[in-house]
N, C-alpha and C positions, 0 to 999 in steps of 0.2 A: 691506524698506526701499525707499523711493522714491529712485531715483538721479537724478531730474531733476524739480525742483519745478514747472517750467513745464508738463511733460507731465501733471501731476496736475490742473492747472487748465485744462480744455479751453476754458472760456468765455473765458479771458484771451488766448489766443494764436492760435488757428488761423484760417485764412482761409475765406472763403465759397467754395462749390464752383463758383460760376459765373464770377466775375470776378477771383478771386485776391486780393481785398482782405481785410485782417484784420477779424475781428469785434470791435468795440469793446465791452468789458464795461460794465455800468452803473456799476461802481466800478472806477476804474483800478487796476491792480495795483501796490502799493508796491515789489514786488521787480523792477519794470522800471527799467532804469538811469536814464532821464530823470525818471520820477516820483519815484524815490528821491532824486535830487539836489534836485529842486524842494522836496520835503518838508523837507529838511535845511538848505536855504540861504535860504529866505524870511526876511524880517526878523522876522516874528512867530513863527518856528520856533526861535528861540534856546533856549527851555526844552527843546524836544524834543531838539535836538542835544546840549545839555549833559547831559541825562539818559542818552542813549545812550552818550556818551563815558564818563561816570562809571561806568555799568553794566559796560562791557566792559573798561575800563582798570583798574577796581577800586581807584581812589583818589579822594578828594574833588575835585570840580571845581566851581569857582564860576562861571566864565564861559568861553565859547569864541568865538573870532573866526574867521569864515570868510574865507579869503583869495582864493577864486576863486568869484565869484557867477555869472558869465555862463553861459548855456546855448547850445550851438552850433546854433541853429535855422537859421542861414543855410547852413551847409555840413554836411550830415548825415554826410559821409564822415569828418569829424574827431571824431565823437561819442565814440569809444572813448577818445581821448586826453583829453577834457575833461569827462567825467562823474564824475570823482573829486571828493571834497570835501576840499579842503586847508584845514586849520584850525590855529589856535594856541590853546593852553590857557593859562589865567591863571598857571600856575606856570612858564611858559616852554616847556613841552613842545610838540611839534608832531605832527600826526596827519594821515594821508591815509586817507580812508574811501571805499570804492567798493562798488558792487553789480555782481557778475559773474553776471548772470541765466542766461546760457547759456555752455557751454564754448566756448573759442576755437577757431578753425579750426586743425586739425592737432593739437589736444590731445585726449587720450582717457584713459579709465580704464586701458586696456591699456598706455599709455605712462607711467603713473604721474602724469599731469597735470603733466608737467615744465614746460610752457609757463606755466601760471598761477602755479606756484610761483616760477619764475625771474623772471617779470614782477613779482611782489610784492617779491622781493628787489631787483630793479632800481629800482623805485619808491621803496623805503625808502632805498637808498643814495643815490639822486638827491636825495631830500628832505633827508637828513642832510648831504650834501655842499654843498648850496646855502646853508648858514649863512655869515654873514660872517666867515670864518676869520681875516682879517687883524686884526680888532678883538676877537676872542674867543679866549682861551687854550683849548687842546685840552681841558683838564680842566673847562672851563666850557661846553662845547657842550651845547645843549638835547637832551633826550631826544626820540627820533623813533620813531613807530609807523606801521605799515602795517596797516590792517584791511580785509579783503576778505570781504564777504558773498557766498556762492555759492549759486546756485539748483540746484546739482547736487553729487554726492558727489565729494570730492577725496581723502579718506582712508578708503577702505572698511574698513580694519582697525581704525579707531578708533571707539569707541562714542560718545564725547562729541561734541556738535555744535560745541563751541568748541575749537580747537587753538591753542596758544601756543608761540612759538619765540623763543629768545634765544641769545646767545653763551655757550656753556658748553663745558667740556672733557670728556674721557672719564669723569671722576669726578663729573660733574654740578656742578662748581664754576663759578660765574658769572664770566665774564671782565669783562663790563660790563653795566650795566642801562640803557645809553643807547639801545639798539636793540631793537626787538621787532616781531614779525609775528603777527597774529591772523587766523585763518580761522574764519568762521562758516558752517557747512553747514546750510542750511535744509531739507535732506532728512532730517535725523536728529531730528525732533521728535515722533515717534510716542509716546514715553513722556512727553515734556514736556506735550503737549496734553491728556493724561489727568489731569494734576495740577489741583488747585484753583487758580483764578486768584489767590487770596489767599496761596498758598504759593509762587508762582513768584518766582524771582529776577528782577532787572532784565534780565539776559541772556536768560532764558527768555521773559519777557513780550515783549520787543522782537523777538526772533527769531520768535515766534509771530505777532506783528502783521505783520511783513514777509512771512511765508510765507502767511498765511491771510486777511488783511484783505479781500481782494477775492473770496474764495471763499464763496458763499452757504451751503455746507454747514458752514462754521465760524462762522456769524454769532453763534451763542450764546456761543462762546468769546470772540469779539472784544467782545461786549457786556459780558461779565464782566470782561475786561481793562480796558476803558474805565472801568468802575465802580470798579476798584481803583487805577488809576494815572492821575493827572490829565494827565501828559504824553502818555500813549497816547490819552487822550480828545481832547486837542488835535490829535494827529496824525490821528486818525480823522475829526474834524470838518474838518480841513484837506483830507484826502483826498476827503471828500464835496464840498467846494467845488471842488477841482481837477477832479473828475470831471464837474461840471456846466459847466465852462468850455470853450466850443467851441474856443478857440485851443489849450488844453492837449490836448484830445482830437484835434485836427488834428495837433499835434506827435507825439502818441503814435502815431497812424495812420501818419504818415510814417516814424517810426522802425521800426515793425513791418513796413511794406512794404519798407523798405530792407533789413532783416534777412532777410525772406523772399526778396527778390531775390538777396541774397548766398548764401543757402542753396541756392536754385535753381541759381545759377551753379556752385556747388561740386559739386552732384549731377550736372549736365550735364557738367562737366569730368571728373569721375570716370568717368562712363559713356563719354564720348568717349575718355578715356585707355585704359579697358579694351578698347573696340572697336578702337582703333588698335593696342594691344598684341596682341590676338588676330589682327588682320589681318597685322601684321608677323610674328607667329609662324608663321602659315600660309604666308606668302610665303617666309620663311626655310626652313620645312620643305620646301616644294616645290623651292626652290633646292638644298637639301642632297640631296633625293631625286634630282634631276637629276644633280647632281655625283657622287653615289654610283653612280648608274646608269651614267654615263659611265665612271667608274673601273672598275666591275665589268666593263663591256663591253670596256674596253681590256685588262683582265687576261685575260678569256676569249678575246679575239681573239688576243692574244699567245700564249696556250697552244695555240690551234688552229693557229697558224702554225708553232710548233715541231713539232707532231705531223705536219703536212703535209710539212715538210722532211724529217723523219725517215723518213716513209713513202717518199718519193721516193728518198732515199739507200739505204734498205733494198732497194727494188725494183731499183735499179741495181747492187746488190751491189758497190758501190765501196769501202765501208768496213765494218769489223766492227761488231757491236752496241756494243762498248765505245767505239769511236771515234765512232759516231753519238751516243751518250749524252753524250759529252764535248763534242761540237760543238754539240748543240741545247739542252743543259741539262736534258734529260729524265733520269730515272733509268734504270738498266740494265733493271730489270724492266719499266718502261713501254715501252722500245724492243723488248724481247723479245716483248711481247704484240702488237705491231703486225703486221698481215698485209696 
């Protein structure tokens, strides 16, 4: 199983070896955050978004209204906050869709990817809480969904590439159907991509498109998907158009360079932190060694002093061995051995 979809598409991501600039693929990857949002929020992309929403929410959708169109091209540092697609469905439900192409800083498979899971819950609660509560009774609140496409594996113990979560008790009885979280892992499509395009579900077809549309090795699969599903054909044609747009390519290059800079800074910080830790450890070790040496020297010096005093007293024959032992703190046997 591939645990990172980006690392499987070498042409999409990596930088040139000379100047550190990202290599821009001929076809921009739809699993990149900015390209993903552009594909879903253009005015002529409404059929695409409607079909995606209907496929993954699994109920009929007639229309979808996007409520945040703008892309943060002016301030790349805010991109993570504004690359989600916030939309309202014709039945009143609302949905936040996002692409998380790379795992977040501090998140990892070893930690159970708690950060991206907690983030999804926070976004869902924020979306649900922003409804106009004063004018809507609690029992009339709209259904709210958070859907996160991931370019890496979040649930290694689950075979399905789609994971759904809702409010249920220990007996699996549903508390409410008004809240739901959906994770789509694009790294779990090995079996899916072997299926005939004509037998793929909407979920399988769209996940395959986002994972492989820019990968030349999967061009045959994408061609079959576009022949079977008109919305995917629209998305593929739109992706072709975006990929030829120099402004879009410049935006993509800027985002990739920003991400590479961030990754570089994290690596350097980790290295410096390790080096600092090693240096502090060595310094503490030397200090402890000196302290232990001083303590040991003091103990040995004190012992030698008691022996010297005992020797002088014994030579003077002023006290008995028992009295010398009592006076110096030496044992009687130690005093008796002194000559």
